[in-house]
PDB file with SEQRES, HELIX, SHEET and CRYST1 records, atoms N, CA, C and O in Angstrom:
SEQRES   1 A   81  MET ASP GLU LYS ALA ILE LEU GLU ARG ILE ASN ASP PHE          
SEQRES   2 A   81  ILE GLU GLU GLU HIS ALA LEU ARG GLN SER HIS GLU ARG          
SEQRES   3 A   81  ALA GLU THR SER ASN ALA GLU ALA GLN GLY ARG LEU ARG          
SEQRES   4 A   81  ASP LEU GLU VAL ALA LEU ASP GLN CYS TRP ASP LEU LEU          
SEQRES   5 A   81  ARG GLN ARG ARG ALA ARG LEU ALA ALA GLY GLN ASN PRO          
SEQRES   6 A   81  GLU ASP ALA ALA VAL ARG PRO ALA ALA GLU VAL GLU GLY          
SEQRES   7 A   81  TYR GLN GLN                                                  
HELIX    1 AA1 GLU A    3  GLU A   25  1                                  23    
HELIX    2 AA2 ASN A   31  ALA A   60  1                                  30    
HELIX    3 AA3 PRO A   65  ASP A   67  5                                   3    
HELIX    4 AA4 ALA A   73  GLU A   77  1                                   5    
CRYST1    1.000    1.000    1.000  90.00  90.00  90.00 P 1           1          
ATOM      1  N   MET A   1       0.847  -1.161   0.000  1.00  0.00           N  
ATOM      2  CA  MET A   1       0.000   0.000   0.000  1.00  0.00           C  
ATOM      3  C   MET A   1       0.905   1.241   0.000  1.00  0.00           C  
ATOM      4  O   MET A   1       1.792   1.364   0.845  1.00  0.00           O  
ATOM      5  N   ASP A   2       0.682   2.140  -0.933  1.00  0.00           N  
ATOM      6  CA  ASP A   2       1.525   3.338  -1.013  1.00  0.00           C  
ATOM      7  C   ASP A   2       0.968   4.442  -0.104  1.00  0.00           C  
ATOM      8  O   ASP A   2      -0.112   4.313   0.473  1.00  0.00           O  
ATOM      9  N   GLU A   3       1.738   5.527   0.001  1.00  0.00           N  
ATOM     10  CA  GLU A   3       1.378   6.611   0.915  1.00  0.00           C  
ATOM     11  C   GLU A   3       0.000   7.189   0.604  1.00  0.00           C  
ATOM     12  O   GLU A   3      -0.779   7.473   1.514  1.00  0.00           O  
ATOM     13  N   LYS A   4      -0.294   7.362  -0.663  1.00  0.00           N  
ATOM     14  CA  LYS A   4      -1.592   7.921  -1.055  1.00  0.00           C  
ATOM     15  C   LYS A   4      -2.738   7.018  -0.584  1.00  0.00           C  
ATOM     16  O   LYS A   4      -3.744   7.505  -0.068  1.00  0.00           O  
ATOM     17  N   ALA A   5      -2.585   5.730  -0.760  1.00  0.00           N  
ATOM     18  CA  ALA A   5      -3.622   4.789  -0.346  1.00  0.00           C  
ATOM     19  C   ALA A   5      -3.784   4.779   1.173  1.00  0.00           C  
ATOM     20  O   ALA A   5      -4.901   4.674   1.679  1.00  0.00           O  
ATOM     21  N   ILE A   6      -2.679   4.887   1.893  1.00  0.00           N  
ATOM     22  CA  ILE A   6      -2.750   4.928   3.354  1.00  0.00           C  
ATOM     23  C   ILE A   6      -3.494   6.178   3.797  1.00  0.00           C  
ATOM     24  O   ILE A   6      -4.369   6.107   4.660  1.00  0.00           O  
ATOM     25  N   LEU A   7      -3.153   7.321   3.214  1.00  0.00           N  
ATOM     26  CA  LEU A   7      -3.830   8.579   3.573  1.00  0.00           C  
ATOM     27  C   LEU A   7      -5.315   8.534   3.224  1.00  0.00           C  
ATOM     28  O   LEU A   7      -6.139   9.070   3.965  1.00  0.00           O  
ATOM     29  N   GLU A   8      -5.664   7.906   2.114  1.00  0.00           N  
ATOM     30  CA  GLU A   8      -7.078   7.767   1.748  1.00  0.00           C  
ATOM     31  C   GLU A   8      -7.812   6.912   2.781  1.00  0.00           C  
ATOM     32  O   GLU A   8      -8.933   7.226   3.182  1.00  0.00           O  
ATOM     33  N   ARG A   9      -7.166   5.835   3.200  1.00  0.00           N  
ATOM     34  CA  ARG A   9      -7.776   4.960   4.204  1.00  0.00           C  
ATOM     35  C   ARG A   9      -7.955   5.718   5.523  1.00  0.00           C  
ATOM     36  O   ARG A   9      -8.993   5.595   6.173  1.00  0.00           O  
ATOM     37  N   ILE A  10      -6.947   6.500   5.919  1.00  0.00           N  
ATOM     38  CA  ILE A  10      -7.047   7.302   7.134  1.00  0.00           C  
ATOM     39  C   ILE A  10      -8.235   8.254   7.026  1.00  0.00           C  
ATOM     40  O   ILE A  10      -9.021   8.372   7.966  1.00  0.00           O  
ATOM     41  N   ASN A  11      -8.370   8.927   5.899  1.00  0.00           N  
ATOM     42  CA  ASN A  11      -9.496   9.852   5.699  1.00  0.00           C  
ATOM     43  C   ASN A  11     -10.832   9.125   5.758  1.00  0.00           C  
ATOM     44  O   ASN A  11     -11.799   9.641   6.320  1.00  0.00           O  
ATOM     45  N   ASP A  12     -10.889   7.925   5.178  1.00  0.00           N  
ATOM     46  CA  ASP A  12     -12.129   7.137   5.227  1.00  0.00           C  
ATOM     47  C   ASP A  12     -12.492   6.786   6.669  1.00  0.00           C  
ATOM     48  O   ASP A  12     -13.650   6.898   7.072  1.00  0.00           O  
ATOM     49  N   PHE A  13     -11.486   6.360   7.441  1.00  0.00           N  
ATOM     50  CA  PHE A  13     -11.738   6.018   8.841  1.00  0.00           C  
ATOM     51  C   PHE A  13     -12.201   7.245   9.636  1.00  0.00           C  
ATOM     52  O   PHE A  13     -13.106   7.143  10.465  1.00  0.00           O  
ATOM     53  N   ILE A  14     -11.594   8.377   9.386  1.00  0.00           N  
ATOM     54  CA  ILE A  14     -11.980   9.611  10.084  1.00  0.00           C  
ATOM     55  C   ILE A  14     -13.410  10.008   9.735  1.00  0.00           C  
ATOM     56  O   ILE A  14     -14.184  10.395  10.611  1.00  0.00           O  
ATOM     57  N   GLU A  15     -13.755   9.910   8.460  1.00  0.00           N  
ATOM     58  CA  GLU A  15     -15.128  10.220   8.048  1.00  0.00           C  
ATOM     59  C   GLU A  15     -16.120   9.285   8.722  1.00  0.00           C  
ATOM     60  O   GLU A  15     -17.176   9.716   9.184  1.00  0.00           O  
ATOM     61  N   GLU A  16     -15.774   7.996   8.775  1.00  0.00           N  
ATOM     62  CA  GLU A  16     -16.662   7.031   9.433  1.00  0.00           C  
ATOM     63  C   GLU A  16     -16.790   7.346  10.917  1.00  0.00           C  
ATOM     64  O   GLU A  16     -17.879   7.254  11.482  1.00  0.00           O  
ATOM     65  N   GLU A  17     -15.689   7.716  11.543  1.00  0.00           N  
ATOM     66  CA  GLU A  17     -15.713   8.070  12.962  1.00  0.00           C  
ATOM     67  C   GLU A  17     -16.639   9.262  13.207  1.00  0.00           C  
ATOM     68  O   GLU A  17     -17.453   9.239  14.130  1.00  0.00           O  
ATOM     69  N   HIS A  18     -16.516  10.292  12.389  1.00  0.00           N  
ATOM     70  CA  HIS A  18     -17.382  11.466  12.532  1.00  0.00           C  
ATOM     71  C   HIS A  18     -18.853  11.108  12.325  1.00  0.00           C  
ATOM     72  O   HIS A  18     -19.720  11.546  13.081  1.00  0.00           O  
ATOM     73  N   ALA A  19     -19.122  10.315  11.304  1.00  0.00           N  
ATOM     74  CA  ALA A  19     -20.504   9.912  11.034  1.00  0.00           C  
ATOM     75  C   ALA A  19     -21.066   9.085  12.185  1.00  0.00           C  
ATOM     76  O   ALA A  19     -22.226   9.245  12.563  1.00  0.00           O  
ATOM     77  N   LEU A  20     -20.248   8.207  12.735  1.00  0.00           N  
ATOM     78  CA  LEU A  20     -20.693   7.376  13.853  1.00  0.00           C  
ATOM     79  C   LEU A  20     -20.982   8.225  15.083  1.00  0.00           C  
ATOM     80  O   LEU A  20     -21.980   8.011  15.771  1.00  0.00           O  
ATOM     81  N   ARG A  21     -20.110   9.186  15.358  1.00  0.00           N  
ATOM     82  CA  ARG A  21     -20.338  10.067  16.510  1.00  0.00           C  
ATOM     83  C   ARG A  21     -21.629  10.881  16.327  1.00  0.00           C  
ATOM     84  O   ARG A  21     -22.389  11.054  17.279  1.00  0.00           O  
ATOM     85  N   GLN A  22     -21.876  11.376  15.116  1.00  0.00           N  
ATOM     86  CA  GLN A  22     -23.100  12.134  14.858  1.00  0.00           C  
ATOM     87  C   GLN A  22     -24.330  11.242  14.986  1.00  0.00           C  
ATOM     88  O   GLN A  22     -25.349  11.646  15.546  1.00  0.00           O  
ATOM     89  N   SER A  23     -24.221  10.038  14.465  1.00  0.00           N  
ATOM     90  CA  SER A  23     -25.332   9.093  14.551  1.00  0.00           C  
ATOM     91  C   SER A  23     -25.629   8.751  16.008  1.00  0.00           C  
ATOM     92  O   SER A  23     -26.789   8.649  16.408  1.00  0.00           O  
ATOM     93  N   HIS A  24     -24.582   8.578  16.786  1.00  0.00           N  
ATOM     94  CA  HIS A  24     -24.767   8.268  18.201  1.00  0.00           C  
ATOM     95  C   HIS A  24     -25.415   9.447  18.936  1.00  0.00           C  
ATOM     96  O   HIS A  24     -26.278   9.248  19.791  1.00  0.00           O  
ATOM     97  N   GLU A  25     -25.002  10.658  18.605  1.00  0.00           N  
ATOM     98  CA  GLU A  25     -25.593  11.850  19.231  1.00  0.00           C  
ATOM     99  C   GLU A  25     -27.085  11.963  18.924  1.00  0.00           C  
ATOM    100  O   GLU A  25     -27.855  12.483  19.733  1.00  0.00           O  
ATOM    101  N   ARG A  26     -27.482  11.477  17.760  1.00  0.00           N  
ATOM    102  CA  ARG A  26     -28.899  11.513  17.382  1.00  0.00           C  
ATOM    103  C   ARG A  26     -29.639  10.258  17.863  1.00  0.00           C  
ATOM    104  O   ARG A  26     -30.798  10.035  17.513  1.00  0.00           O  
ATOM    105  N   ALA A  27     -28.950   9.445  18.670  1.00  0.00           N  
ATOM    106  CA  ALA A  27     -29.525   8.220  19.242  1.00  0.00           C  
ATOM    107  C   ALA A  27     -29.917   7.209  18.168  1.00  0.00           C  
ATOM    108  O   ALA A  27     -30.886   6.467  18.332  1.00  0.00           O  
ATOM    109  N   GLU A  28     -29.172   7.180  17.080  1.00  0.00           N  
ATOM    110  CA  GLU A  28     -29.444   6.224  16.017  1.00  0.00           C  
ATOM    111  C   GLU A  28     -28.656   4.925  16.189  1.00  0.00           C  
ATOM    112  O   GLU A  28     -28.904   3.943  15.489  1.00  0.00           O  
ATOM    113  N   THR A  29     -27.715   4.929  17.117  1.00  0.00           N  
ATOM    114  CA  THR A  29     -26.952   3.719  17.419  1.00  0.00           C  
ATOM    115  C   THR A  29     -26.902   3.530  18.925  1.00  0.00           C  
ATOM    116  O   THR A  29     -27.014   4.489  19.688  1.00  0.00           O  
ATOM    117  N   SER A  30     -26.733   2.282  19.343  1.00  0.00           N  
ATOM    118  CA  SER A  30     -26.631   2.014  20.779  1.00  0.00           C  
ATOM    119  C   SER A  30     -25.247   2.426  21.271  1.00  0.00           C  
ATOM    120  O   SER A  30     -24.293   2.490  20.496  1.00  0.00           O  
ATOM    121  N   ASN A  31     -25.156   2.697  22.546  1.00  0.00           N  
ATOM    122  CA  ASN A  31     -23.886   3.097  23.135  1.00  0.00           C  
ATOM    123  C   ASN A  31     -22.837   1.994  22.975  1.00  0.00           C  
ATOM    124  O   ASN A  31     -21.697   2.278  22.607  1.00  0.00           O  
ATOM    125  N   ALA A  32     -23.205   0.757  23.243  1.00  0.00           N  
ATOM    126  CA  ALA A  32     -22.266  -0.361  23.136  1.00  0.00           C  
ATOM    127  C   ALA A  32     -21.798  -0.533  21.695  1.00  0.00           C  
ATOM    128  O   ALA A  32     -20.613  -0.745  21.437  1.00  0.00           O  
ATOM    129  N   GLU A  33     -22.733  -0.441  20.769  1.00  0.00           N  
ATOM    130  CA  GLU A  33     -22.399  -0.581  19.348  1.00  0.00           C  
ATOM    131  C   GLU A  33     -21.444   0.526  18.915  1.00  0.00           C  
ATOM    132  O   GLU A  33     -20.436   0.265  18.259  1.00  0.00           O  
ATOM    133  N   ALA A  34     -21.764   1.751  19.283  1.00  0.00           N  
ATOM    134  CA  ALA A  34     -20.940   2.899  18.901  1.00  0.00           C  
ATOM    135  C   ALA A  34     -19.561   2.809  19.544  1.00  0.00           C  
ATOM    136  O   ALA A  34     -18.554   3.046  18.877  1.00  0.00           O  
ATOM    137  N   GLN A  35     -19.502   2.473  20.819  1.00  0.00           N  
ATOM    138  CA  GLN A  35     -18.226   2.392  21.512  1.00  0.00           C  
ATOM    139  C   GLN A  35     -17.340   1.302  20.920  1.00  0.00           C  
ATOM    140  O   GLN A  35     -16.133   1.495  20.772  1.00  0.00           O  
ATOM    141  N   GLY A  36     -17.924   0.173  20.586  1.00  0.00           N  
ATOM    142  CA  GLY A  36     -17.147  -0.920  19.980  1.00  0.00           C  
ATOM    143  C   GLY A  36     -16.560  -0.530  18.639  1.00  0.00           C  
ATOM    144  O   GLY A  36     -15.382  -0.769  18.373  1.00  0.00           O  
ATOM    145  N   ARG A  37     -17.373   0.061  17.811  1.00  0.00           N  
ATOM    146  CA  ARG A  37     -16.882   0.467  16.485  1.00  0.00           C  
ATOM    147  C   ARG A  37     -15.875   1.606  16.602  1.00  0.00           C  
ATOM    148  O   ARG A  37     -14.884   1.623  15.872  1.00  0.00           O  
ATOM    149  N   LEU A  38     -16.106   2.552  17.502  1.00  0.00           N  
ATOM    150  CA  LEU A  38     -15.143   3.638  17.686  1.00  0.00           C  
ATOM    151  C   LEU A  38     -13.786   3.087  18.118  1.00  0.00           C  
ATOM    152  O   LEU A  38     -12.746   3.555  17.653  1.00  0.00           O  
ATOM    153  N   ARG A  39     -13.797   2.105  18.996  1.00  0.00           N  
ATOM    154  CA  ARG A  39     -12.539   1.490  19.444  1.00  0.00           C  
ATOM    155  C   ARG A  39     -11.848   0.812  18.254  1.00  0.00           C  
ATOM    156  O   ARG A  39     -10.635   0.937  18.090  1.00  0.00           O  
ATOM    157  N   ASP A  40     -12.603   0.106  17.439  1.00  0.00           N  
ATOM    158  CA  ASP A  40     -12.028  -0.538  16.245  1.00  0.00           C  
ATOM    159  C   ASP A  40     -11.410   0.505  15.317  1.00  0.00           C  
ATOM    160  O   ASP A  40     -10.326   0.296  14.773  1.00  0.00           O  
ATOM    161  N   LEU A  41     -12.100   1.620  15.140  1.00  0.00           N  
ATOM    162  CA  LEU A  41     -11.597   2.689  14.279  1.00  0.00           C  
ATOM    163  C   LEU A  41     -10.321   3.297  14.840  1.00  0.00           C  
ATOM    164  O   LEU A  41      -9.388   3.585  14.090  1.00  0.00           O  
ATOM    165  N   GLU A  42     -10.270   3.496  16.162  1.00  0.00           N  
ATOM    166  CA  GLU A  42      -9.066   4.046  16.784  1.00  0.00           C  
ATOM    167  C   GLU A  42      -7.855   3.146  16.537  1.00  0.00           C  
ATOM    168  O   GLU A  42      -6.767   3.627  16.222  1.00  0.00           O  
ATOM    169  N   VAL A  43      -8.054   1.854  16.681  1.00  0.00           N  
ATOM    170  CA  VAL A  43      -6.964   0.896  16.463  1.00  0.00           C  
ATOM    171  C   VAL A  43      -6.535   0.915  15.000  1.00  0.00           C  
ATOM    172  O   VAL A  43      -5.341   0.947  14.703  1.00  0.00           O  
ATOM    173  N   ALA A  44      -7.496   0.895  14.091  1.00  0.00           N  
ATOM    174  CA  ALA A  44      -7.181   0.912  12.663  1.00  0.00           C  
ATOM    175  C   ALA A  44      -6.447   2.190  12.277  1.00  0.00           C  
ATOM    176  O   ALA A  44      -5.510   2.155  11.479  1.00  0.00           O  
ATOM    177  N   LEU A  45      -6.869   3.311  12.839  1.00  0.00           N  
ATOM    178  CA  LEU A  45      -6.181   4.581  12.569  1.00  0.00           C  
ATOM    179  C   LEU A  45      -4.752   4.550  13.101  1.00  0.00           C  
ATOM    180  O   LEU A  45      -3.826   4.994  12.422  1.00  0.00           O  
ATOM    181  N   ASP A  46      -4.570   4.030  14.304  1.00  0.00           N  
ATOM    182  CA  ASP A  46      -3.221   3.926  14.864  1.00  0.00           C  
ATOM    183  C   ASP A  46      -2.326   3.057  13.984  1.00  0.00           C  
ATOM    184  O   ASP A  46      -1.155   3.373  13.772  1.00  0.00           O  
ATOM    185  N   GLN A  47      -2.881   1.971  13.480  1.00  0.00           N  
ATOM    186  CA  GLN A  47      -2.098   1.100  12.603  1.00  0.00           C  
ATOM    187  C   GLN A  47      -1.735   1.807  11.295  1.00  0.00           C  
ATOM    188  O   GLN A  47      -0.617   1.662  10.801  1.00  0.00           O  
ATOM    189  N   CYS A  48      -2.666   2.561  10.741  1.00  0.00           N  
ATOM    190  CA  CYS A  48      -2.388   3.292   9.503  1.00  0.00           C  
ATOM    191  C   CYS A  48      -1.320   4.356   9.720  1.00  0.00           C  
ATOM    192  O   CYS A  48      -0.397   4.487   8.917  1.00  0.00           O  
ATOM    193  N   TRP A  49      -1.444   5.119  10.811  1.00  0.00           N  
ATOM    194  CA  TRP A  49      -0.443   6.150  11.093  1.00  0.00           C  
ATOM    195  C   TRP A  49       0.928   5.506  11.315  1.00  0.00           C  
ATOM    196  O   TRP A  49       1.941   6.035  10.857  1.00  0.00           O  
ATOM    197  N   ASP A  50       0.962   4.383  12.005  1.00  0.00           N  
ATOM    198  CA  ASP A  50       2.230   3.688  12.233  1.00  0.00           C  
ATOM    199  C   ASP A  50       2.839   3.238  10.905  1.00  0.00           C  
ATOM    200  O   ASP A  50       4.041   3.396  10.692  1.00  0.00           O  
ATOM    201  N   LEU A  51       2.030   2.687  10.024  1.00  0.00           N  
ATOM    202  CA  LEU A  51       2.517   2.243   8.721  1.00  0.00           C  
ATOM    203  C   LEU A  51       3.062   3.417   7.917  1.00  0.00           C  
ATOM    204  O   LEU A  51       4.103   3.301   7.270  1.00  0.00           O  
ATOM    205  N   LEU A  52       2.367   4.534   7.958  1.00  0.00           N  
ATOM    206  CA  LEU A  52       2.815   5.728   7.250  1.00  0.00           C  
ATOM    207  C   LEU A  52       4.166   6.204   7.802  1.00  0.00           C  
ATOM    208  O   LEU A  52       5.067   6.553   7.039  1.00  0.00           O  
ATOM    209  N   ARG A  53       4.296   6.215   9.133  1.00  0.00           N  
ATOM    210  CA  ARG A  53       5.577   6.609   9.746  1.00  0.00           C  
ATOM    211  C   ARG A  53       6.692   5.645   9.364  1.00  0.00           C  
ATOM    212  O   ARG A  53       7.813   6.069   9.083  1.00  0.00           O  
ATOM    213  N   GLN A  54       6.390   4.355   9.353  1.00  0.00           N  
ATOM    214  CA  GLN A  54       7.392   3.368   8.947  1.00  0.00           C  
ATOM    215  C   GLN A  54       7.880   3.636   7.526  1.00  0.00           C  
ATOM    216  O   GLN A  54       9.082   3.651   7.261  1.00  0.00           O  
ATOM    217  N   ARG A  55       6.935   3.845   6.623  1.00  0.00           N  
ATOM    218  CA  ARG A  55       7.286   4.080   5.224  1.00  0.00           C  
ATOM    219  C   ARG A  55       8.164   5.321   5.078  1.00  0.00           C  
ATOM    220  O   ARG A  55       9.171   5.306   4.369  1.00  0.00           O  
ATOM    221  N   ARG A  56       7.767   6.392   5.759  1.00  0.00           N  
ATOM    222  CA  ARG A  56       8.530   7.639   5.658  1.00  0.00           C  
ATOM    223  C   ARG A  56       9.924   7.484   6.266  1.00  0.00           C  
ATOM    224  O   ARG A  56      10.894   8.023   5.735  1.00  0.00           O  
ATOM    225  N   ALA A  57      10.026   6.755   7.365  1.00  0.00           N  
ATOM    226  CA  ALA A  57      11.332   6.537   7.995  1.00  0.00           C  
ATOM    227  C   ALA A  57      12.228   5.703   7.085  1.00  0.00           C  
ATOM    228  O   ALA A  57      13.419   5.988   6.951  1.00  0.00           O  
ATOM    229  N   ARG A  58      11.665   4.686   6.467  1.00  0.00           N  
ATOM    230  CA  ARG A  58      12.454   3.857   5.558  1.00  0.00           C  
ATOM    231  C   ARG A  58      12.928   4.672   4.357  1.00  0.00           C  
ATOM    232  O   ARG A  58      14.077   4.545   3.932  1.00  0.00           O  
ATOM    233  N   LEU A  59      12.070   5.484   3.826  1.00  0.00           N  
ATOM    234  CA  LEU A  59      12.421   6.329   2.693  1.00  0.00           C  
ATOM    235  C   LEU A  59      13.540   7.301   3.080  1.00  0.00           C  
ATOM    236  O   LEU A  59      14.493   7.482   2.322  1.00  0.00           O  
ATOM    237  N   ALA A  60      13.428   7.918   4.245  1.00  0.00           N  
ATOM    238  CA  ALA A  60      14.436   8.867   4.716  1.00  0.00           C  
ATOM    239  C   ALA A  60      15.779   8.182   4.955  1.00  0.00           C  
ATOM    240  O   ALA A  60      16.829   8.813   4.836  1.00  0.00           O  
ATOM    241  N   ALA A  61      15.747   6.896   5.292  1.00  0.00           N  
ATOM    242  CA  ALA A  61      16.968   6.146   5.557  1.00  0.00           C  
ATOM    243  C   ALA A  61      17.528   5.485   4.300  1.00  0.00           C  
ATOM    244  O   ALA A  61      18.511   4.747   4.368  1.00  0.00           O  
ATOM    245  N   GLY A  62      16.903   5.749   3.157  1.00  0.00           N  
ATOM    246  CA  GLY A  62      17.371   5.167   1.904  1.00  0.00           C  
ATOM    247  C   GLY A  62      16.967   3.712   1.722  1.00  0.00           C  
ATOM    248  O   GLY A  62      17.545   2.999   0.901  1.00  0.00           O  
ATOM    249  N   GLN A  63      15.975   3.274   2.487  1.00  0.00           N  
ATOM    250  CA  GLN A  63      15.484   1.899   2.380  1.00  0.00           C  
ATOM    251  C   GLN A  63      14.195   1.870   1.569  1.00  0.00           C  
ATOM    252  O   GLN A  63      13.595   2.907   1.287  1.00  0.00           O  
ATOM    253  N   ASN A  64      13.788   0.677   1.207  1.00  0.00           N  
ATOM    254  CA  ASN A  64      12.572   0.490   0.419  1.00  0.00           C  
ATOM    255  C   ASN A  64      11.339   0.652   1.310  1.00  0.00           C  
ATOM    256  O   ASN A  64      11.144  -0.144   2.228  1.00  0.00           O  
ATOM    257  N   PRO A  65      10.502   1.664   1.061  1.00  0.00           N  
ATOM    258  CA  PRO A  65       9.300   1.847   1.888  1.00  0.00           C  
ATOM    259  C   PRO A  65       8.300   0.695   1.746  1.00  0.00           C  
ATOM    260  O   PRO A  65       7.444   0.499   2.608  1.00  0.00           O  
ATOM    261  N   GLU A  66       8.415  -0.061   0.656  1.00  0.00           N  
ATOM    262  CA  GLU A  66       7.507  -1.197   0.449  1.00  0.00           C  
ATOM    263  C   GLU A  66       7.752  -2.316   1.457  1.00  0.00           C  
ATOM    264  O   GLU A  66       6.924  -3.216   1.596  1.00  0.00           O  
ATOM    265  N   ASP A  67       8.880  -2.267   2.160  1.00  0.00           N  
ATOM    266  CA  ASP A  67       9.180  -3.283   3.169  1.00  0.00           C  
ATOM    267  C   ASP A  67       8.449  -3.023   4.483  1.00  0.00           C  
ATOM    268  O   ASP A  67       8.455  -3.877   5.369  1.00  0.00           O  
ATOM    269  N   ALA A  68       7.829  -1.869   4.620  1.00  0.00           N  
ATOM    270  CA  ALA A  68       7.045  -1.565   5.817  1.00  0.00           C  
ATOM    271  C   ALA A  68       5.805  -2.451   5.829  1.00  0.00           C  
ATOM    272  O   ALA A  68       5.254  -2.789   4.781  1.00  0.00           O  
ATOM    273  N   ALA A  69       5.383  -2.817   7.023  1.00  0.00           N  
ATOM    274  CA  ALA A  69       4.217  -3.700   7.149  1.00  0.00           C  
ATOM    275  C   ALA A  69       3.346  -3.240   8.308  1.00  0.00           C  
ATOM    276  O   ALA A  69       3.822  -2.628   9.264  1.00  0.00           O  
ATOM    277  N   VAL A  70       2.061  -3.548   8.199  1.00  0.00           N  
ATOM    278  CA  VAL A  70       1.124  -3.238   9.274  1.00  0.00           C  
ATOM    279  C   VAL A  70       1.499  -4.086  10.487  1.00  0.00           C  
ATOM    280  O   VAL A  70       1.641  -5.305  10.395  1.00  0.00           O  
ATOM    281  N   ARG A  71       1.655  -3.417  11.612  1.00  0.00           N  
ATOM    282  CA  ARG A  71       2.003  -4.125  12.844  1.00  0.00           C  
ATOM    283  C   ARG A  71       0.730  -4.563  13.557  1.00  0.00           C  
ATOM    284  O   ARG A  71      -0.323  -3.951  13.378  1.00  0.00           O  
ATOM    285  N   PRO A  72       0.819  -5.612  14.357  1.00  0.00           N  
ATOM    286  CA  PRO A  72      -0.365  -6.078  15.097  1.00  0.00           C  
ATOM    287  C   PRO A  72      -0.921  -4.990  16.010  1.00  0.00           C  
ATOM    288  O   PRO A  72      -0.180  -4.150  16.521  1.00  0.00           O  
ATOM    289  N   ALA A  73      -2.216  -5.018  16.203  1.00  0.00           N  
ATOM    290  CA  ALA A  73      -2.888  -4.016  17.027  1.00  0.00           C  
ATOM    291  C   ALA A  73      -2.284  -3.950  18.429  1.00  0.00           C  
ATOM    292  O   ALA A  73      -2.085  -2.860  18.966  1.00  0.00           O  
ATOM    293  N   ALA A  74      -1.995  -5.095  19.019  1.00  0.00           N  
ATOM    294  CA  ALA A  74      -1.448  -5.103  20.377  1.00  0.00           C  
ATOM    295  C   ALA A  74      -0.114  -4.378  20.448  1.00  0.00           C  
ATOM    296  O   ALA A  74       0.183  -3.708  21.436  1.00  0.00           O  
ATOM    297  N   GLU A  75       0.682  -4.512  19.407  1.00  0.00           N  
ATOM    298  CA  GLU A  75       1.979  -3.832  19.376  1.00  0.00           C  
ATOM    299  C   GLU A  75       1.805  -2.325  19.225  1.00  0.00           C  
ATOM    300  O   GLU A  75       2.410  -1.549  19.964  1.00  0.00           O  
ATOM    301  N   VAL A  76       0.983  -1.917  18.276  1.00  0.00           N  
ATOM    302  CA  VAL A  76       0.776  -0.487  18.011  1.00  0.00           C  
ATOM    303  C   VAL A  76       0.109   0.191  19.207  1.00  0.00           C  
ATOM    304  O   VAL A  76       0.459   1.319  19.555  1.00  0.00           O  
ATOM    305  N   GLU A  77      -0.836  -0.483  19.830  1.00  0.00           N  
ATOM    306  CA  GLU A  77      -1.550   0.100  20.958  1.00  0.00           C  
ATOM    307  C   GLU A  77      -0.682   0.147  22.218  1.00  0.00           C  
ATOM    308  O   GLU A  77      -1.010   0.861  23.166  1.00  0.00           O  
ATOM    309  N   GLY A  78       0.401  -0.594  22.235  1.00  0.00           N  
ATOM    310  CA  GLY A  78       1.269  -0.629  23.403  1.00  0.00           C  
ATOM    311  C   GLY A  78       2.349   0.433  23.393  1.00  0.00           C  
ATOM    312  O   GLY A  78       3.125   0.529  24.343  1.00  0.00           O  
ATOM    313  N   TYR A  79       2.415   1.231  22.343  1.00  0.00           N  
ATOM    314  CA  TYR A  79       3.448   2.267  22.263  1.00  0.00           C  
ATOM    315  C   TYR A  79       3.255   3.324  23.341  1.00  0.00           C  
ATOM    316  O   TYR A  79       2.128   3.705  23.658  1.00  0.00           O  
ATOM    317  N   GLN A  80       4.349   3.787  23.892  1.00  0.00           N  
ATOM    318  CA  GLN A  80       4.307   4.880  24.860  1.00  0.00           C  
ATOM    319  C   GLN A  80       4.488   6.194  24.099  1.00  0.00           C  
ATOM    320  O   GLN A  80       5.309   6.275  23.186  1.00  0.00           O  
ATOM    321  N   GLN A  81       3.740   7.200  24.466  1.00  0.00           N  
ATOM    322  CA  GLN A  81       3.863   8.487  23.796  1.00  0.00           C  
ATOM    323  C   GLN A  81       4.490   9.515  24.682  1.00  0.00           C  
ATOM    324  O   GLN A  81       4.668  10.661  24.268  1.00  0.00           O  
TER     325      GLN A  81                                                      
END                                                                             
C-alpha cells in the first residue's frame, strides 16, 4: 500500500468516525455498538499512522518503503507516547 492509499484509508476512517459520533448523538446507534466500532476505528487509525511513519522513515533512511508492514494491534496500541 503506497502513501496515497494509506492517507485515503485514514481519511475514510476519520469520516466514518465522525458519522458514527453524529449518529450516536442523534440516538441512532446504541452506546455499546458505537463504543465498539469507535474502538475498532481508533486501532485501525493507529495502525495506519504507524505504517505511514514506517514508510517515511524507511524512505528517509534510503530503504525500500515497500518493506514496511502493518504491525499487530497489540503492538501499536502498546506504544508509549
